[in-house]
N, C-alpha and C positions, 0 to 999 in steps of 0.2 A: 836333427832334433831342434825344435823351436826353443826360443828363450823361456817361454812359459813352462814347457815340458821339463827343461833343465831345472828351473826353480822348484817345480813340484817334486822332481826326483831328489834334489838336494834336501828339500824339507823332509821327505820321507826318510832319507838316510839319517838326518839329524835326529828324528824321532826314534828310529831304531837304535841309534847309538846311545841316546839318553835313556833308553829302556834297559840297557845292559848293566849288569852288576860289575862294579870294579873290584879288583883284588884288595883284600885287607888281611891283616895278620889273623891267623887262627888262634884263639885263646889257648895258652899252654895247659896241658893236663897230663896227669899220670894215670887217672882212671876215668872212664867215660861210659855213658850209656848211649847206644846207637839204635834208634828206632827206624824200622823199615816197613813201609806200608805194602799192602797187597798189590798195588799197581806196579811195584818194582819187582814183584816175584812171579807175575803171571805172563810177562812178556807180550802183552797186548793180545793174548789168546786164552784158551781154556787150559786150566791146570797150571802147574808150576813150571818155571823156566829159569835157566841160569843166564839168560840174555843180559840182564842188568845185575843180578845177584853176584855174578863172578867178579865184576868190577868193584863192588862193595866189599866182597871177601878179600880182594887184593889189598884194599886200603886197610882193613882190619889186620891182615897178616903183616902189613908194613908197621902198624902200631905195635904189634906183638914183638916184632924184631927190634924195635926201639925201647923195649921194656915197658911199654904202656899196656894197661889192662882195659879190656873192652867187654861190656855185656850187651848182647843183642836183645832187643825187644822186637819180635818178628810177628807180623800179621801173616795171613796167607793160608791158615788152616781150613777155613770154610771154603775158599776157592779150590784148595787141593781136594777137599772132600767132594765137591761137585764133580770134578773130573774123574773120580773113581766109580761113580754111579752110571749105570747104563740108562736108567730112567731118572731124569732130573726131577727134583721136587717141584711141585706146582708153584706158580708165582704167588707171592704173598704167603709162603709157608710159615707156619707158626714157630714159636721158640724151640719146641722140642725137635723139629726138623733141622733147624739151624745148629742146635747143639749136637745132633747126630752127625751133621756134616763136619763140624769142628773135630769131633772124636775120630772120624774117619781120616781127616786130613793131617792130624798131628804127626803120624809116623812118616808120611812122605815129606812133610815140611822139615822135620829134623834130619831126615836122610839127605835132603837137598843141601842143608848146611854142612853136614858131616862130610859129604863128598867134595866140598870146596875147601876144606881145611885138613891139615896134617896133624892136628891136635884133637884130643877128645872133645866132643860136643855134648853138653849136658842139657837136657830139657828141664825147665823149671816152670810149672804152671801155678799161677797166683790168682787169687780172687781178691776183691776189695775187702772182704772180711779178713783175709790174712793180714792186710795192712792196717785195719782198724783195731784188731785184737793185739794188745801189746806183746803177749807171750808168743803168739804166732809170728808177729812182726820181727821179733828178735831172733826167732828160729830161722826165719827166711833169710834174714841178714847174715846170720852165722853160716848158713849153707852156701849162700852166694859168695861170701868172702873166702870160705874154705875152697870152693871150686876154683876161684882165681888163684889162690895160693898153690893149688895142685897143677896149675897151668892149663886148666880146661877152659873151654869157651861156653859160658852159660847162655842159653837161648830161652828167653822168657816170653811167655804168652799168657793172656788172660785165660783162666780155667773156664772156658766157655761152656763146657759140658755140665757145670753145676751152677752157672750164673743164674741169678734170680731175675735181674732186669734184662730186657731185650737187648740183643747185640746192636750196637750203634756204631756208625761210622766214626772212627777217630778214638774209640775207647782206648786203644793202645797208645795214643799220644799221651793221655793222662796217666796211664799205667807206667809209661816210660819215665815220666816226671817223678812218680812215687818211687820207682826203683832207683833212680838217680839219688834221691834223698836217702833211700834205704841203705845204700852201699857207700855213702859219702863220696860220690863222684864229683869231679871238678867241672864236668861239662856234659851237657845233653845235646846230642847230635840227632837231628831229624832229617832223614833222607826222604825227599818228596819227588814228584814227577814234574815240578816247576822249579824255576830258578831261585825263588824266594818270595818275600812279601812285597806287594806293590801298594801304592796309594789308591789305586782303582783297578778294576779288571783290565789287564793290558790288551786282551782281545777285543774289548769293547771301547776302551778309551785310549786313543793313541798318545794322549798326554800323560798317561800313568807313569809314575816315577818309582823306581826301585827303593825299597826301604833297606838300607845297608846296615844301619846300626841304630838302636833305640833302646831305651830302658824298657824292660819287660812289663813293668807296671805303669807305663806312661798313660795318662788319661786319654791322649789322642789315639793311642793304639787300642785301648780298651773300647773306646767309642767306635772305632772302625770295626772292631770285632763284633759289636752288637748291631752294626748296620748291615742288613742282609744285601744291600746294594753295593757294598764295598768289596774289594778283592779279598780281604781277610774275613769278611762277614759270611762267606760261604761255609758250608758245614765242615769241610776238611780243614780249612785254614783257621776257622774259629777255634776248633779243638786244639790246634797247635799253639794259638795264643794263650788258651787256658793252661796248657801244659807248661809253657814258658813262664807263666805267672806263678804256677805252683813251684817250679824249679827255682825261680828267683827268690821265693820265700825261704828256701833252704840255702840261699847264697850261691846258686848254680847258674851259670850262663847257658843260654840255648842258642844253637846255630841251625839254620835251615838251609838246605842246599839241594840241588838237582842230582838225584842218585842215578839218573839215566845218562848224565853227561860225563864222558870219560875224561875230558879236559878238567872238569871241576874236581873229579875224584883224584886226578893226578896232582892238582894243586894242593889238595888236602894232605897228600903225602909230603908235600914241601912246606907244610904248616902255613898254607895260604888258603883263605876262604873267598869263594866267589858266590855269595849268597847273603843271607840276613843274619845278623847277630843281635840277639836280645839280651841285654846285660842285666845282671842282678846288682842291687845297690851295695850289698855287702858280700864278703867271701862266705863260703859254706861254713867255715869254722866260726866266723863272727856271728852268723845267723843262729847257729846252734847255741853258742855261748849266751847270746842275748836272750834267746828263748828260755834257757835254763835259769838265768838270773831273774827273769820276770815271770817264771812259771807259777801256777797256783800253788797253794800250800803243799809242802812235801808230805808224803805218806808216813814217813818215820825218820829216825835219826840213827847215824852210825857214830859211835864214840871212838876216837883214835888216840894213840899215844903221842908223846911230845915229838918223837922222831918223825912220825907221819905228818904232824902239823908243820914242821919245818920244810919237809919235802913238798907238801901241797902248796904252801905259800910261795914257793919258787915258781909255781905255775906250769911246770913242765913234767910233773910226775903223775903217775897213776896211783890210785889207792890199792895197795896190796893187802892180802889177808894178814900178813905179819904185823902190820901196823894197827890192826883193829883190836879194840878192847871189848866193846859191847854194842848192842843195838837197842833201840827203843821203838816201840810201836810195831804193828804188823804190816809189813809191806812185801810185795812180790817182785820177782825178777822183772826189770823194766820200769819200775816205779821211780819217781823222783824222790831223793832223800837228801836231808841236810847232814852235813858232816861237822861234828863238834869236837873240841879238844878235851883233854882229860879233866880240866877244871869246869867244863860245862858253862863257861862264861859267855861265849858267843859262838855263832856259826863260823866255821872256817871256810867251808865250801858247800856247794850243792852239785849233785850229779845224778846220773841214771845208774841204778844198781844192777849189776849183772847177776846177782843172786838174791834169793828171798831172805828175809830176816832169819828164819829158822836155819837156813843153810849157812849164813854168815856166822852165827853163834858157834857152829860146829867147826868151822875152819879158822876162827879168830886166833891170831897169834901164830899161825902155822905158815910154813913156807909154801909158795905157790905150787911147787911140784907135788905137794901132798894132797892137793884138792881132790883129785880123782880117787886116791886111795881112801880118803875119809868119806866122801860122798858117794862114791861108786860111779861118778860121771864128772864132767868138767865143762863149764861154759867159757873157759879161758882163765888166764893167770891173774886177772885183776878183779877186784871187787867193784871198782869204778874206774873205767878207762879215762885217760887224760882228755881224750876228744869229747867225752861225755861229762866233763867236769868243769865248773867255773869257780874260781876263788872269790870270796866275798870280803870286801874291805869293811871298815866300820860304818861308812855311810850307807853301803848296801844293806848291812844288817839293820840299820835304822829304818830303811825304806821298805823292807820286805815285810 
C-alpha cells in the first residue's frame, strides 16, 4: 500500500469515527412515550415484521421490570392494511383509500404488539380533535393513566379512519409529543431508522457531524429544520424537530435513536443513549406551573375554607371537596379557575378543575370517597390536583 493510499484510508477512517455518536446518559424517567415509525415495523418488506419490533419490545419490557411506565405511539397500520389486500390500491390513492387501509391494518398492528408482550395491550385511537377539545382531552388522559395503573401497555395511533386532513409522513411524531404532555411524561423517545440528527446529510456530506445534545428550541436547530438541504430538513426529521419543540414546551426532553441497532437498544437498557438528546428549558412541572400562573383569565372561582388555604399555601397539597365552600361563575371540567379564601380578600391559587361548577356545589364539604355516591360517577378524588395547581403570592396577584 502506497503512502498516499494510507493517508486516504486514515482520513476516511477519521471521518467515519467523527460521524459516530458517543454514549451519553439517558435522561432519568418514570413515565415515557415511545414513538415507533413504520420503517421499524415492516422489516424492509411488505406487511408487518418483528425483525426490529422485538428488540424495541425487549427494551420496553426492561423498563416495566424497573417500574417504569411506557406508552407506545405506533405507526404501521396503513402498511399492515396494504399487506392484507390481494389487489393493492392504485398509486396516488385518495384519502378514503388510505383510511380504509388504516382500518384494515389496526387489528394486525395491535396483534403484533400483543404477541411481543406478556401483559395486556390496549389500543387507543386519538384524533387531534380529541386533544383540542378540553373535555375529550381530560377523558383521554384519564383513560391512559388508568391503563397504566392497571399494568396494561397502551398503544396509541392517530384515528386515521376519521381524520379530516390527509395522512402525512410524521404525523405520529407530533401526536407522540401531544401524548407525552397529555400523560405528564418525563421523556419522549423517538425510535428511527438512523442514528440521530446530523449537521448535514451524512450520506452526501462526509464532514457531517452528529448532533448529540442541543436545546429543542435552539434557533440553529429550527433553522436547520426549515432548510430542505439539511439533514434535519427532510420530511421525516423535520417533523421530529417539530415534535421535540412541542414536547419541550411542556418541559419534556426528547431523545432520538436508531431502533434497528441492537447495540443502541442494549445501551438504553443500561440508561445510556447513543443518539440525539433535545433538551427542554424547564421541567414538565415548571412548564405547567408557569402556564397556569400566566394563563388567560380564569373561567370562575372556587371558595375554600381556612384549612384548605393553609394546605394549599404549603404547595404540596391538592384541593379536596372537603375544603370547598362555594363556587362562583359557570365553568366546566378542565377549565382554569381561581381559588380564593373564605374572606375573598385575594386569590390563593389557580388550577385546572376536575369537575364542573355545578358538580362541585353538590360535593362541597364532602369526603372524597362520597363523590361517586353523590354524582353517580367520579373523575377522581381531587377537585384540583396538585400537579394542576399553582399557588399565588401577593405579587402574583397584583400582576394577574
